[in-house]
C-alpha positions in Angstrom: 0.0 0.0 0.0 1.3 3.4 -0.9 1.8 6.0 1.8 -0.2 9.0 0.8 0.8 12.6 1.4 -2.6 13.6 2.5 -2.8 11.0 5.3 -1.1 13.1 8.0 -3.2 16.2 7.0 -6.3 14.1 7.6 -5.1 13.0 11.0 -4.2 16.5 12.0 -7.6 17.8 10.9 -9.5 15.0 12.8 -7.7 16.0 16.0 -9.3 19.5 16.1 -12.2 19.6 13.6 -15.6 17.9 13.9 -16.0 17.0 10.2 -13.2 16.3 7.6 -14.0 15.9 3.9 -11.6 14.3 1.5 -12.5 15.2 -2.1 -10.9 13.9 -5.3 -11.4 11.8 -8.3 -13.1 8.4 -8.0 -10.5 5.6 -7.8 -7.7 7.9 -6.6 -7.3 6.0 -3.4 -9.7 7.8 -1.0 -11.6 4.6 0.1 -8.3 2.7 0.7 -7.1 5.6 2.9 -10.3 6.0 5.0 -10.7 2.2 5.4 -7.2 2.2 6.9 -8.4 4.8 9.3 -11.5 2.8 10.0 -9.3 0.2 11.6 -9.0 2.6 14.6 -12.7 2.0 15.5 -14.6 4.2 13.1 -17.8 2.9 11.6 -17.5 2.7 7.8 -20.5 3.3 5.5 -20.3 3.6 1.8 -23.1 5.2 -0.2 -22.1 3.0 -3.2 -24.2 0.4 -1.3 -27.7 0.8 -2.6 -29.4 0.0 0.7 -27.4 2.5 2.6 -27.9 5.1 -0.1 -31.7 4.7 -0.1 -31.8 5.0 3.7 -29.6 8.1 3.6 -31.8 9.8 1.0 -35.1 8.8 2.6 -34.3 10.0 6.1 -31.0 12.0 6.4 -31.5 12.9 10.1 -32.5 9.4 11.1 -29.5 8.0 9.2 -27.0 10.3 11.0 -28.7 9.9 14.4 -26.6 7.8 16.7 -23.5 7.8 14.4 -20.3 9.0 16.0 -16.7 8.6 14.8 -18.1 7.5 11.5 -16.7 7.3 7.9 -19.2 8.0 5.1 -17.8 7.3 1.7 -19.1 9.0 -1.5 -21.1 11.7 0.3 -22.0 13.4 -3.0 -24.6 10.7 -3.6 -26.7 12.0 -0.7 -25.7 15.6 -0.2 -28.6 16.3 2.2 -26.7 14.3 4.8 -24.4 17.3 5.2 -27.4 19.3 6.6 -28.1 16.5 9.1 -24.4 16.4 10.0 -24.5 20.1 10.6 -27.3 19.7 13.1 -25.7 17.0 15.1 -22.3 18.7 15.1 -23.9 21.9 16.4 -25.3 19.9 19.3 -21.9 18.1 19.9 -18.8 19.9 18.6 -16.2 17.2 19.5 -13.4 16.9 16.9 -13.1 13.9 14.7 -16.7 12.9 14.6 -17.2 12.5 10.9 -14.7 11.6 8.1 -16.3 12.0 4.7 -15.1 11.3 1.1 -16.6 12.7 -2.1 -15.8 12.0 -5.7 -17.6 15.2 -6.7 -17.1 18.6 -5.1 -20.4 18.8 -3.1 -19.4 22.2 -1.7 -20.3 23.7 -5.1 -23.9 22.5 -4.7 -26.0 25.6 -3.6 -28.0 23.8 -0.9 -25.0 22.6 1.0 -22.3 25.2 0.1 -22.6 27.0 3.4 -24.0 24.3 5.6 -20.7 23.3 7.3 -18.8 26.5 7.1 -16.5 26.6 10.2 -17.3 23.1 11.1 -15.5 21.2 8.3 -12.1 21.0 6.8 -11.8 19.9 3.2 -8.7 18.2 1.8 -8.1 17.3 -1.8 -6.6 13.9 -2.7 -5.5 13.4 -6.3 -4.2 10.2 -7.9 -0.7 9.1 -7.0 2.2 11.4 -7.5 5.5 9.8 -8.7 7.1 10.7 -5.3 4.4 8.6 -3.6 4.9 5.7 -6.0 8.6 5.6 -5.3 8.3 6.4 -1.6 10.1 9.7 -1.8 9.6 12.8 0.5 9.8 15.6 -2.1 11.1 19.1 -1.2 10.8 20.5 -4.7 8.5 23.4 -3.8 10.6 24.5 -0.8 13.8 24.3 -2.9 12.2 26.2 -5.7 11.3 29.2 -3.6 14.8 29.0 -2.0 16.5 28.9 -5.5 18.2 25.7 -4.5 17.5 23.2 -7.3 20.2 21.0 -8.7 21.0 18.4 -11.3 20.1 14.7 -11.1 22.4 12.1 -12.7 19.7 9.5 -12.0 16.9 11.6 -13.6 14.2 9.9 -15.6 14.6 11.0 -19.2 13.8 10.1 -22.8 11.5 7.1 -23.4 11.2 6.5 -19.7 9.8 10.0 -19.2 7.3 9.4 -22.0 6.1 6.2 -20.3 5.8 8.0 -17.0 3.5 10.7 -18.5 1.4 8.1 -20.3 0.9 6.1 -17.2 -0.7 8.8 -15.1 -1.4 8.3 -11.4 -4.4 6.1 -10.8 -3.4 3.1 -8.7 -5.4 0.6 -10.7 -4.1 1.8 -14.0 -0.5 1.7 -12.7 -1.0 -1.9 -11.4 -1.7 -3.1 -15.0 1.3 -4.5 -16.8 0.7 -3.4 -20.4 -0.2 -0.1 -22.0 -3.2 -1.6 -23.7 -4.6 -2.8 -20.4 -4.0 0.6 -18.8 -5.9 2.3 -21.6 -8.7 -0.2 -21.3 -9.0 0.8 -17.6 -8.9 4.5 -18.5 -11.7 4.1 -21.1 -13.9 2.3 -18.6 -13.1 5.0 -16.0 -14.1 7.8 -18.4 -17.4 6.1 -19.2 -18.2 5.7 -15.6 -17.5 9.3 -14.7 -19.5 10.6 -17.7 -22.6 8.4 -17.1 -22.7 7.8 -13.3 -20.8 10.5 -11.4 -22.3 13.4 -13.3 -25.8 12.1 -12.8 -25.2 12.3 -9.0 -24.7 16.1 -9.2 -26.6 17.5 -12.1 -29.1 17.0 -14.9 -27.3 16.8 -18.2 -29.3 17.6 -21.3 -26.9 16.0 -23.8 -25.5 13.1 -21.9 -24.8 11.1 -25.1 -22.7 14.1 -26.5 -20.4 14.3 -23.4 -17.8 11.8 -24.7 -17.4 14.0 -27.8 -17.2 17.0 -25.6 -14.5 15.4 -23.5 -12.5 14.4 -26.5 -12.5 18.1 -27.6 -11.5 19.2 -24.2 -8.6 16.8 -24.4 -7.5 18.4 -27.7 -7.5 21.7 -25.9 -5.7 20.7 -22.7 -3.0 23.2 -21.9 -4.7 25.9 -23.9 -6.8 29.0 -23.0 -10.5 28.0 -22.5 -12.8 29.0 -25.4 -16.3 28.1 -24.1 -18.1 29.2 -27.3 -15.9 26.9 -29.4 -16.4 24.0 -27.0 -20.1 24.5 -26.7 -20.6 24.7 -30.5 -19.0 21.3 -30.9 -22.1 19.7 -29.4 -24.6 22.4 -30.5 -25.0 24.1 -27.1 -24.6 27.7 -26.0 -21.5 29.4 -24.5 -23.1 29.3 -21.1 -23.9 25.6 -21.4 -20.4 24.8 -22.6 -19.1 26.8 -19.5 -21.5 24.8 -17.3 -20.3 21.5 -18.7 -16.7 22.4 -18.1 -17.6 23.4 -14.5 -19.3 20.0 -14.0 -16.3 18.1 -15.2 -14.2 20.2 -12.8 -16.6 19.1 -10.0 -15.9 15.4 -10.7 -12.1 16.2 -11.0 -11.7 15.2 -14.6 -10.4 18.7 -15.6 -9.2 21.9 -13.9 -9.2 25.5 -15.0 -6.1 27.4 -14.0 -6.7 31.0 -13.4 -4.4 33.7 -14.9 -1.9 35.6 -12.8 -1.9 39.3 -13.6 -0.8 42.6 -12.1 -1.5 46.3 -12.8 2.2 46.7 -13.6 1.4 45.0 -16.9 -1.6 46.2 -18.8 -1.7 43.7 -21.6 -2.1 40.3 -20.0 -4.4 37.5 -21.0 -7.1 37.1 -18.3 -8.6 33.9 -19.6 -8.3 30.6 -17.6 -6.3 27.7 -19.0 -7.7 24.2 -19.2 -5.9 21.1 -17.9 -6.8 17.4 -17.5 -6.0 16.4 -14.0 -4.4 13.1 -15.0 -2.0 12.7 -17.9 -3.0 9.0 -18.4 -6.7 9.9 -18.9 -5.6 12.7 -21.3 -3.6 10.3 -23.4 -6.6 7.9 -23.6 -9.0 10.6 -24.4 -6.7 11.7 -27.3 -6.0 8.2 -28.5 -2.3 8.6 -27.7 0.1 5.6 -27.1 3.8 5.3 -26.6 4.7 5.1 -30.4 2.5 8.1 -31.3 3.8 10.3 -28.5 7.4 9.4 -29.1 7.0 10.3 -32.8 5.5 13.7 -32.1 7.4 16.0 -29.8 4.6 18.6 -29.9 2.0 16.0 -28.6 4.5 15.0 -25.9 4.8 18.6 -24.8 1.1 18.8 -24.2 1.1 15.5 -22.3 4.1 16.5 -20.2 2.6 19.8 -19.2 -0.5 18.0 -17.9 1.7 15.6 -16.0 3.8 18.3 -14.4 0.7 20.4 -13.6 -0.8 17.5 -11.8 2.4 16.6 -10.0 2.7 20.2 -8.7 -0.8 20.1 -7.4 0.0 16.8 -5.5 3.2 18.3 -4.1 1.2 21.2 -2.8 -0.7 18.7 -0.7 2.5 17.5 0.9 4.0 20.9 1.5 3.6 23.2 4.4 3.7 26.2 2.0 0.4 28.0 1.3 0.4 28.3 -2.4 -2.1 29.3 -5.1 -1.4 28.2 -8.7 -1.9 30.3 -11.8 -0.7 30.6 -15.4 0.7 33.7 -17.1 0.5 35.0 -20.7 0.8 38.5 -22.1 -0.4 39.7 -25.5 3.0 39.1 -27.1 2.4 35.4 -26.3 5.1 35.4 -23.6 3.9 32.8 -21.1 4.7 30.8 -18.1 3.0 27.4 -17.7 2.6 27.5 -13.9 2.9 30.4 -11.6 2.9 29.7 -7.8 2.1 32.6 -5.4 3.0 32.0 -1.7 0.7 33.5 0.9 3.3 36.2 1.6 3.1 37.3 -2.1 6.4 35.8 -3.3 6.2 34.3 -6.8 7.9 31.4 -8.6 7.4 30.4 -12.2 7.7 27.0 -13.8 8.0 26.5 -17.6 7.9 22.9 -19.0 9.9 21.8 -22.0 9.7 18.4 -23.6 13.1 18.8 -25.2 16.6 17.8 -24.0 18.0 21.3 -24.7 17.0 24.7 -23.4 17.8 28.1 -25.1 17.8 31.6 -23.6 14.7 32.4 -25.6 12.8 29.7 -23.5 13.0 32.1 -20.6 11.1 35.0 -22.3 8.0 34.4 -20.2 9.8 34.0 -17.0 11.8 37.2 -17.5 8.6 39.1 -18.2 7.1 37.6 -15.1 10.2 38.5 -13.0 10.1 42.1 -14.3 6.4 42.4 -13.4 6.9 40.9 -9.9 10.2 42.8 -9.1 11.1 42.0 -5.5 8.3 39.5 -5.2 10.0 37.2 -7.8 11.7 34.4 -5.9 12.8 32.1 -8.8 12.0 30.8 -12.3 12.8 27.4 -13.7 12.5 25.6 -17.0 11.9 21.9 -16.3 13.3 19.8 -19.2 14.2 16.3 -20.4 17.7 16.1 -19.0 19.9 15.3 -16.0 21.7 18.7 -15.9 21.1 21.9 -14.0 22.0 25.0 -16.0 21.9 28.6 -14.6 20.4 31.2 -17.0 21.0 34.4 -15.1 19.8 35.8 -11.9 17.1 33.7 -10.3 16.6 31.7 -13.5 17.7 28.1 -14.4 17.0 25.0 -16.3 16.6 21.8 -14.2 15.7 18.2 -14.7 12.0 17.2 -14.5 13.1 14.6 -11.9 13.5 17.5 -9.4 9.8 17.2 -8.9 10.2 14.1 -6.8 13.7 14.6 -5.5 
């Protein structure tokens, strides 16, 4: 069993908070984690069980009555339980009473959005990071802000890096021995998310069109979001296209990365960027396999950016740093793939290159960002397919992608 970064965060939260909610994609490992915690005497209930689900929906207050130190798995299937939990927590505010999981972000549902404010801590659990797979304790984010990255003679490069990005982070996919079997799992997973999980949280007018919509999203992963273009692909309006993207965010299939901007620069793109949250699912949605990716460096660049974006989000879970992720692009198309802002206002930039060489021109976006941030700019790095660390001026360097899990 893999040791998950989020586990100690959950234990900390249970020690001083009445309700703890772990959200993240289905099959990311949430149930495995909470079942492990159930061994400490917590009652485990899953709403994937039809009898339990019907009881929870029929009488939420009766279902919760008498429960204490309970684990409720897949809470999004009966969101009214949160209102009943609020009532019992208001009567008895002891910490650690309820540990919940959700494969959809129930906090975006209007009727429960504010029900547990101040009573519940929410933690996100994504699929496995590579550091979790190899059992490493990464310090990448801390070293990045300190400007203390270095080379790695054991770095994963070339074909091995392609394989890593294609695999993604879902435990069940990783456990399969061949690429074909992993993609069979991913196809089945996508079908389940689009037919079952979305029905738990919303009425979808064009359910049969969603696979086509998701394939188009996959083609636009790593690009600025164009809701009109996405909506028109299945003959729906801009607003409906926007709603569908938001729903796919709720079930953790995709994420929109907001733009970083400042008044110091007037001409900055203020459109969010779209990313898949797992590079293995992205590859399957785009019909990519090892031979196709290896033959097309541009396609590998898109896949690698998704892989690194997801890895950074996972590292944020493990880190004590309080960070907010963004992207940056100005109207001269100078861009930075990932911008991280610390809670004290300090900024780092991460640019991702699928090549084994880096040129000075690859730092154009990072230099523009540094100029805009001035004293707030801590460091900028181009992560690339190599073992070598190469300085490129003050607070700028190229570093191996393997720094992410070192």
